[in-house]
C-alpha positions as CSV (number, residue, x, y, z in Angstrom):
1,M,0.0,0.0,0.0
2,T,1.4,3.4,-1.0
3,P,1.5,6.3,1.5
4,V,-1.1,8.1,-0.6
5,L,-3.5,5.1,-0.7
6,F,-3.0,4.7,3.1
7,L,-4.0,8.3,3.7
8,V,-7.0,8.1,1.4
9,V,-8.2,4.8,3.0
10,S,-7.8,6.4,6.4
11,L,-9.8,9.5,5.5
12,A,-12.4,7.4,3.8
13,G,-12.8,5.4,7.0
14,G,-13.4,8.6,8.9
15,L,-16.2,9.5,6.4
16,G,-17.8,6.1,6.9
17,A,-17.7,6.5,10.6
18,V,-19.4,9.9,10.4
19,A,-22.1,8.4,8.1
20,R,-22.7,5.6,10.6
21,F,-23.0,8.2,13.4
22,A,-25.5,10.3,11.4
23,I,-27.7,7.3,10.4
24,D,-27.7,6.0,14.0
25,A,-28.7,9.4,15.3
26,L,-31.4,9.8,12.7
27,A,-32.8,6.3,13.6
28,A,-32.8,7.3,17.3
29,R,-34.8,10.5,16.5
30,L,-37.3,8.6,14.3
31,V,-37.7,5.4,16.3
32,G,-36.6,6.2,19.8
33,R,-33.2,6.4,21.6
34,R,-33.3,2.8,22.7
35,S,-33.8,1.6,19.2
36,R,-31.2,-0.6,17.6
37,W,-32.5,-0.1,14.1
38,G,-29.8,2.4,13.2
39,I,-26.9,0.0,13.6
40,I,-28.8,-2.8,12.0
41,A,-29.6,-0.6,9.0
42,V,-25.9,0.5,8.8
43,N,-24.6,-3.1,8.9
44,V,-27.1,-4.4,6.4
45,T,-26.6,-1.6,3.9
46,G,-22.8,-1.7,4.4
47,S,-22.8,-5.4,3.8
48,F,-24.8,-4.9,0.6
49,A,-22.4,-2.2,-0.5
50,L,-19.3,-4.3,0.2
51,G,-20.8,-7.2,-1.7
52,L,-21.5,-4.9,-4.6
53,V,-18.0,-3.5,-4.6
54,S,-16.5,-7.0,-4.4
55,G,-18.7,-8.2,-7.3
56,L,-17.7,-5.2,-9.4
57,A,-14.0,-5.8,-8.5
58,S,-14.3,-9.4,-9.5
59,R,-15.4,-8.3,-12.9
60,G,-12.6,-5.8,-13.2
61,I,-15.0,-2.8,-13.1
62,A,-13.6,-1.5,-9.8
63,D,-9.8,-1.6,-9.6
64,A,-8.0,-2.7,-6.4
65,N,-7.3,0.9,-5.2
66,L,-11.0,1.9,-5.5
67,A,-12.1,-1.3,-3.9
68,A,-9.7,-0.6,-1.0
69,V,-10.9,2.9,-0.5
70,L,-14.5,1.9,-0.6
71,G,-14.3,-1.5,1.0
72,V,-11.7,-1.1,3.7
73,G,-12.0,2.7,4.1
74,V,-15.6,3.9,3.7
75,L,-17.4,0.7,4.5
76,G,-14.9,-0.4,7.2
77,G,-15.6,2.8,9.0
78,Y,-19.3,2.7,8.3
79,T,-20.2,-0.8,9.5
80,T,-19.7,-2.0,13.1
81,F,-20.2,-5.6,14.0
82,S,-19.0,-5.0,17.6
83,T,-21.7,-2.4,18.2
84,A,-24.4,-4.8,16.9
85,M,-23.2,-7.5,19.1
86,W,-23.0,-5.2,22.1
87,D,-26.6,-4.3,21.5
88,S,-27.4,-8.0,21.7
89,V,-25.5,-8.2,25.0
90,T,-27.4,-5.2,26.3
91,L,-30.6,-7.0,25.6
92,L,-29.3,-10.1,27.4
93,R,-28.4,-8.0,30.4
94,E,-32.0,-6.7,30.4
95,R,-33.1,-10.3,30.5
96,R,-34.8,-9.9,27.1
97,W,-33.6,-13.3,25.9
98,A,-35.8,-13.7,22.8
99,A,-35.1,-10.1,21.7
100,S,-31.3,-10.7,22.1
101,A,-31.4,-13.9,20.1
102,A,-33.5,-12.3,17.4
103,H,-31.3,-9.3,17.2
104,A,-28.1,-11.3,17.0
105,L,-29.4,-13.7,14.4
106,G,-31.2,-11.0,12.5
107,A,-28.1,-8.8,12.3
108,L,-26.0,-11.7,11.1
109,I,-28.4,-13.3,8.6
110,G,-29.6,-9.9,7.3
111,S,-26.1,-8.7,6.7
112,A,-25.0,-11.9,5.1
113,A,-28.0,-12.0,2.8
114,A,-27.4,-8.3,1.9
115,A,-23.7,-9.0,1.1
116,W,-24.7,-12.0,-1.1
117,L,-27.3,-9.9,-3.0
118,G,-24.8,-7.0,-3.5
119,F,-22.2,-9.4,-4.8
120,A,-24.7,-11.1,-7.1
121,L,-25.7,-7.7,-8.5
122,G,-22.1,-6.6,-8.9
123,Q,-21.2,-9.7,-10.8
124,G,-24.0,-9.0,-13.2
């Protein structure tokens, strides 16, 4: 990785993190502060986008540098598996067993399905 690409990926990661923060804040205003929908939406849309970028890269439409900036940078900063799993732990701590299981499985399955769909669309 060149120094310029390193810098661009780093800045792109910051932009992704800001986008995640904004979407989570918007969801909190629309649905309620204790809602976990913002992070779920971020992870599902980010997984779709990474699948799409990967599919386009596999066809040679997106070169390796662009894929790194978008995939590692923007989408790496945008998505957050750890926050989604912490939300599941929070539900466990509140003794909301079914909600915790549904949240964890929904986040995982929804994100995987979105990544698959994005990749399929990117491959054409």
